[in-house]
C-alpha positions in Angstrom: 72.5 59.1 67.3 70.5 57.6 64.4 68.3 60.0 62.4 65.6 58.9 59.9 63.6 61.2 57.5 60.5 59.8 55.8 59.1 61.5 52.7 55.3 61.2 52.0 54.3 62.0 48.4 51.3 63.8 47.0 48.3 63.0 44.9 48.9 60.8 41.8 52.6 60.5 42.7 54.7 57.6 43.9 57.5 59.0 46.0 60.2 58.7 43.3 59.9 62.4 42.7 61.3 62.9 46.2 64.6 61.3 45.4 66.5 64.5 44.9 65.1 65.9 48.2 65.9 62.8 50.1 69.5 62.8 48.9 69.9 66.4 50.0 68.5 65.6 53.4 70.6 62.5 53.8 73.7 64.6 53.3 72.8 67.7 55.2 71.4 65.8 58.2 73.5 62.7 58.0 70.3 60.8 58.0 68.8 57.6 56.6 65.8 58.5 54.3 62.7 56.6 53.2 59.8 57.2 50.9 56.4 56.1 52.1 54.2 55.0 49.2 50.5 54.8 49.5 47.4 54.6 47.3 46.6 58.3 47.0 43.4 57.9 44.9 41.8 54.6 45.9 42.2 54.7 49.7 40.8 57.3 52.1 43.1 59.5 54.1 42.4 57.9 57.4 43.4 54.4 56.1 46.6 55.9 54.6 47.3 57.6 57.9 47.0 54.3 59.8 49.3 52.6 57.3 51.8 55.4 57.6 51.8 55.1 61.4 52.4 51.3 61.1 55.3 51.9 58.7 56.9 54.5 61.0 56.5 52.2 64.0 58.7 49.6 62.2 61.6 52.0 62.0 64.4 51.8 64.6 65.8 55.3 65.2 66.5 57.9 67.8 65.1 60.8 65.8 62.3 60.6 63.2 61.5 63.6 60.9 58.6 63.6 58.4 58.3 65.6 55.1 55.0 65.7 53.2 54.4 67.1 49.8 50.9 68.3 49.0 48.4 65.5 50.0 51.3 63.8 51.8 51.2 66.6 54.4 47.5 66.0 55.0 48.2 62.3 55.6 50.8 63.2 58.2 48.5 65.6 59.8 45.6 63.1 59.9 47.9 60.6 61.5 48.6 62.9 64.4 44.9 64.0 64.6 44.0 60.3 65.1 46.5 59.9 67.9 48.6 57.5 65.8 51.9 59.3 66.2 52.0 59.5 70.0 54.7 56.9 70.6 57.0 57.7 67.7 60.6 58.9 68.3 61.0 62.7 68.6 61.4 64.8 65.5 60.0 67.6 63.4 57.7 68.0 60.4 57.8 69.9 57.1 54.8 70.3 54.8 55.4 71.5 51.2 52.5 72.9 49.2 50.0 71.1 51.5 46.5 72.5 51.4 46.2 72.5 55.2 43.3 74.9 55.0 41.3 73.5 52.0 41.9 73.4 48.3 39.8 75.4 45.8 41.5 73.5 42.9 40.2 70.2 44.3 36.7 71.5 45.0 36.5 72.8 41.4 37.8 69.6 40.0 35.2 67.6 42.0 32.5 69.5 40.1 34.0 68.5 36.7 33.0 65.3 34.9 34.9 62.4 36.4 36.3 64.8 39.0 35.6 62.4 41.9 37.5 59.6 40.2 40.5 61.9 39.6 40.9 63.4 43.0 40.1 60.1 44.9 38.7 59.2 48.2 41.4 60.8 50.4 40.9 64.3 49.0 37.1 64.0 49.1 37.3 63.0 52.8 39.3 66.0 53.7 37.1 68.4 51.8 34.0 67.1 53.6 35.4 67.9 57.0 35.3 71.5 58.5 38.3 73.6 57.5 40.6 75.5 59.8 41.3 72.8 62.4 44.4 74.2 64.1 47.6 72.2 64.4 47.7 70.5 67.8 51.3 71.2 68.4 52.4 67.6 68.8 55.7 68.5 67.0 57.3 71.6 65.4 55.6 72.0 62.1 57.2 74.1 59.3 55.2 74.9 56.2 56.7 75.8 52.8 54.5 77.4 50.2 55.4 78.2 46.6 54.3 81.3 44.8 55.4 80.5 41.2 51.9 80.2 39.7 52.6 77.7 37.0 50.7 74.5 36.9 47.5 72.6 36.0 45.6 74.4 38.7 45.0 77.3 36.3 42.8 75.0 34.3 40.4 74.7 37.3 40.3 78.3 38.4 43.5 78.8 40.4 44.2 82.5 39.7 43.7 85.9 41.2 45.9 85.4 44.3 49.4 84.1 45.0 49.7 80.4 44.4 52.1 77.7 43.3 49.9 76.9 40.3 47.9 74.4 42.2 47.5 75.5 45.8 46.9 79.1 47.0 49.5 80.3 49.5 46.7 81.1 51.9 45.5 77.5 51.7 48.8 76.4 53.2 48.5 78.5 56.4 47.1 77.1 59.6 46.9 78.2 63.2 49.4 76.6 65.5 52.1 75.9 63.0 55.7 76.8 64.0 56.8 78.8 60.9 55.6 79.5 57.4 57.9 80.2 54.4 57.1 81.3 50.9 59.5 80.4 48.1 59.5 81.2 44.3 58.8 77.6 43.3 55.8 75.8 41.6 53.8 73.1 43.2 55.3 70.2 41.2 58.8 71.8 41.6 58.8 71.8 45.4 60.4 68.3 45.9 63.1 69.1 43.2 64.1 72.6 44.4 67.6 73.0 46.0 66.2 76.0 47.9 63.4 73.9 49.3 65.8 71.1 50.2 68.1 73.5 52.1 65.2 75.1 54.0 63.7 71.7 54.8 67.0 70.5 56.3 67.4 73.7 58.3 64.0 73.4 59.8 64.4 69.7 60.6 67.7 70.4 62.2 66.8 73.5 64.3 63.1 74.2 64.1 63.6 77.3 62.1 63.8 78.2 58.4 66.8 80.3 57.2 65.5 83.8 56.7 
């Protein structure tokens, strides 16, 4: 049986940072892996979700897993909210450091000079929508949150509660998800972490993190 894993990068990134993670998943799951690249600043999240759905539909596989880092997790979620993932092959989802329940860092950055240019249309679109929309349960969804508070988020007021330096742990929680895991990793370090790679593979394989 053929298995494919697709990695969806975060804001300002390109997907190259997911190379280490993709290699681990390829070995542990005996899977073919791809990185989906999209314009994280210039295009809105709905447009990127449609493009992701089109890309995934072009893949020929028996099992299709998705892994999203930060904004990438929101793009995946939007795709399913829009009903674009209905006919895809079965599989599971993992979001790493994704602000599924809003982002104080992004809100604070929007208020800064040139903030809207920096965060882009996709982030603005998500912040304008009501928060707390539960996961619809289309697939098993595992969420990994970091609590190593080192990152640029501290420059825009990310302090006073557990965070990965960019996203608060509580901002990664969402009603309806399958499982939530906290690891001692920073936001930018999530795709590079061996621990995160092992836990991601475990969830994609069985629907459960190793605890």
